[in-house]
N, C-alpha and C positions, 0 to 999 in steps of 0.2 A: 504494500500500500504506500503510495506516495504521500508526501506531506500535504495536508489540507490547504486548499486555496484561501479559506477564511476561517477564523475562529468561530466556534459555535454561537457565541453571543452576537458577533457581528453579522453572521449569516441570518440569525433569527431577526435581528433588527432590520436588515435589508429586505428580507422576505416580507416582513410585516408592512414596511413602507411601500415596496413595489407592488405587493399584492393588493393593498388597500387602495392605492392610486389606480391600479388597473381595474379594480372592481368599480370604483367610482366613475372612471372614464367610460367603461363599457355600459354602465347603467345610464349615464347621461347621453351617450351616443345612441343607445337603443331608444330612449324616449324621444330624442330629437329626430332620429331617422324615421320613427313611426309617425310622428307628427308631420314631418315634411312629406313622407310618402302618401299620407292620407290627403294632403293638399295637392300632391302631384308636383311639388317643387324640390329643388336641390338634389336632383339625381346625381350629378357629378360629385358633389360634396359627399353624399352618402356612399357612393361607390369608392371614393378615395378613402373614406373612413374605414370601410370594410377591408380595403387592401392594407392600410397602415396597421390596423389592429390585427389582421391576419398575419402580417409580417412579424409583429411583436410576439404573437402566440408561437409562431414557428421558431423565432429566436429563443424563446423560453424552452421549447421542446428540445431544440438543438443544444442549448447549454446543459439541460438536464441529461441528455444522452451523452454528451462529451464528458460531463462530470462522472457519470456512471461508468463510462468506458475507461476512464483514467483512475478508477478505483478510489474515488473520493468518498467521504463518509455520507451516510444517508441524509444527514441534515443539510447537505449541499445540493445533491441531485434531486431529491424528492420534491422540495418546494418548487424548484424551477420547472421540473417536468409537470407537476400538478397545475401550476399557474398557466403554463403554456397550453396544456390540454383544456383547461377550463375556459380560457379566452377563445380558443378555436371552437369548442363545443357551443359556447354561447352565440358566436357568430353563425355557426351552422344551423342552430335552432331558430335564430331570428331572421335569417335571409329569406326563407320562403314566405313569411308573413309580409316582409317589406316588399318583395316582388309582387305579391298579390295586391297590396295596397296601391302600388304604382299602376298596375294594370287596371284596377277599378277606377282610379282617378282619370286615367286616359279614356276609359269607356264613358265616364260621366262627361268629360270634356267633348268627346266625339258626339254623344247624344245631344248635348246642349247646342253644339254647332249645327247638327242636323235639324233640331227643332227650330233654331233661328232661321235656317234656310227655308224650311217648310213654311214658317210664318211669313217670311218676307216675299213669298210668291215664286220662288224658284223650285217649287215642288216637283215639277215634271222632270227637270234635270237631275234632281236629287234622287228621285225614284228610279230613273234610268241608271244612275250610277250604282245604286244599291243592287238593282237587278243584274247588272253586268258583273259586279263583284261576287255575287252568289255563284255564278257559273264557274268560277275558278277554284272554288273550295272543294 
């Protein structure tokens, strides 16, 4: 066994701080992305957030695996691996709901546009457009 990278007290403090900050960031990001997706706004920002948090989760998993492979004590590799897996799992569980909310927002926007066109008197062109799009499905 090689010499530990950090002392147990330092590793515990670092784990607590990093884990707490990541939990708070994931919770805030989840709420913000859900709110934005419901409105149909901020898609690039939400996608960037998912990529950044996913990279952080992968870095945590990678650090945990590297610590385990170099025979570091459990108090070093276990929290890094756990935090990385937790971040990746929370993103994986939240992504389908976010995608569904963006789809529903797009459908609402499309229906509002269609209703506006129907009310404005361009209904024959709109109905022809709908009929032609059905043929391709």
